[in-house]
N, C-alpha and C positions, 0 to 999 in steps of 0.2 A: 460228892460234895468237896472232896479234897482238891478236885480240879476245877469245878464250876465256881466255887466261891472266890479263889484267887484270880481266876480268869475273868470273872465278872467284874471284880474290883479294878483289874488292870484295864479292861475295855472301857469301863465307865470313866476312869481317870484319863485315858487317852482322848476320849470324846470330849470330856470337860475341858481339857487343855486346848483342843482344836476349836471348840465353840467359844472359848474365852478370847480368841484372837479377834482383832477388829477388822472384819472383812465385810464386804457388801452382802446384804441379805442375811446377816447374822441371826436375826430373829426367826427367819424362815427355816434355817438349818436347825435351830434349837427345837422348833416345833416338830420338824420331821423326825429327829432322833428321839423325841419324847413320846411320839404317837404310839409306838408299840406298848409302852407302859400303861396306856389308857385302854387297851384292848382287854376285854374280860378273859380270864384265864381259860375258861372252857372253850370260848370261841377261838382263842389263839391256839389251843391244843388241837382243835378240829382242823384249823387251817394248816398247821404243821404236819398233821397226818397226811394231808394231800401233798405237801412239799416233800415229805420223805417217802412217798409212794415209789417203789422200785421200778415201776413200768412207765408211768407218765408224770412222775413228780418233778418239780422244778430243780431240786438238788441234783438228781442223777442226770437230768437233761443238761445242766451246766457242766457237770463233770464229763459227759460224753463229748461236748464240744472241744474239750482239750485232750481227748483221747483216753480218758480214764473211765473204766467200767465201774459204775457206782455200786455200792453194796446193797444188801437188803434192808439196811437201817433197822426199822422197827420189827422186822421178821428175823433178824440175825442176832443171836445172843451177844456176839462180839461187838456189834455196832449199836445196840439199843441204848446203852448208857451214853456214848458220844452224841447220839441224837438228842438225848435229853439235855446234855450240856450245851449243845448248840442252841437249842430252844431257850434255855435259861439265859444265855448271854444276849440273845436277841432283845430281851425285855429288861435292860439295865437303865431305862430312862429315869426312874426315880432316883437311883443312886447317882446317875450322871448330874442331875439337877442339884443334889446335895453337895457334890464335889465342886460343881461350878460355883455355887454360892460361897464355898470355902475359898476358892481361888480368888474371887472378887474381894474377899476380906483381907487378903495379903497386902500389907502396906507397900505402896509403890516406891516410897523413898528408900526402903531396904534394897529393892532391886537396883535402884539408881546408885546407892552407896556401894553395893557389891560390884557393880559394873565399873565404877570409878576406881575401885581397888584392884581391878584386873581379873575379877572372877569370871570364869567361862560360863556359858549357858548351862552346862551340866552341873557346875558347882553351885550356881544360883538356884537351880532346881532342887539340888540335894540339901543345901544348907539354909535356904529361905522358904521355898515352896513346900517341901515335904514337912518340915516342923509345924508350919501353920495349918497344914492339911491333916496332921496326925489325929486330931480329935474326930474328924469326919471319917478318916480311914478306920479308926477303931470302931466307930459306930457301924460302918459298913461290914467290918469283919464279924462283929458280934451278931448283928441282925442276919447276916448271911449264914452263920452257923445255926442260929435258931430256925431260920427258914429251911435250911438243909435238913435238919432233923425232923421238921414237920412237913416235909415235901410230900404232897399227896395228889392234888387235883390233876396236874398234867399227866402223871404216870397212870392214874386211874382212867383218864379219858383215852390215852393213847394205847393202853393195853387192854382196855375193856374190863378193867377191874381184876384181871387175872395175874398181873405181874409178869406176864410173858414178854418175849419168848423164853421158854425153859427157865422161868423164874429169874431171869436176869434183871428185871426191873421191880422185883418184889421188895420195895423199901419198907422200912419198919412201920410207917404210918398206914400203908396199904395192908400190911400183914395184920395190924391192929384192927382195921376195918373188916377184913375177912373173918378174923376170929370172932368179932362181935356180931356182925350182921349176915354172915354167910354160914358159919358153923355154930353160931349162937353160944359161943363159949365166953360168956360175959365176964366171969371171974378172971379167966386167963387174959382177956382183952384189957381188963382193968389193971392187971399186973404189968402187962406190956406198957400201958400208958404211964404208970408210975416209974418204971425203969427208964423209959424214954425221957420222962421229965427229969429224973436224977442225972442221966447222962448229959442232957442239954444244959442243966444248971452247972454241972461240973465243968463242962467245956467252956461255958461263959466265965466261970470263976477262974479257970486257968488262963483264959485270954486276958482278963483284967489283971491277973497277977503278974504275968510275964510281959504283956504288951502294953497294958495301961500305964505302967511306970515310965515308959519311954515317950508318952504323949506330952506334947508341949501345948500349954493353954495360954499362949500369948502373954507370958510373963506373970500369969496369976499364981 
């Protein structure tokens, strides 16, 4: 989660910036990059299981073309989590649309004034774009943290519900599921759910406490 949430926000922001450019076929590009977000989670996980297949998967085939021997991905404890991160970044279409909407709400006259004042592209992005996007970025961070703590379906499908290989993908939600429906320790599973809820609430509270105060709400 520490890697996938920031990386997902970064990729979504880059895509939103690119899709905000006025180029030919802009709407087509937007649809293409949003399509992965429309794929059901289970179906997407099944497709990625074939993509990460070490023998005939697309990922290792692409690496082989540049002379790199691909890892075992989902069968290797060291590469199972990076595989989940790659899969999560693939489906950032919803967040991309939110950030794209935020970009289109930035007043154009502020860009023009900053440009007249001699501000560089980087300065305009830092002092104009980022402040107006900060509410959307805060939303992305909070929802990303909540989704990270509740992460279940992809890892359940890709690991067959075992959390393998060697327990490397045994996330808390999957452990909760195993405790309740595999080992029938319902009281223990209920305790896990409460602790997970408290951790999630605390993480959200800390985020609002230290990040929320830096959010700019358009002069509100």
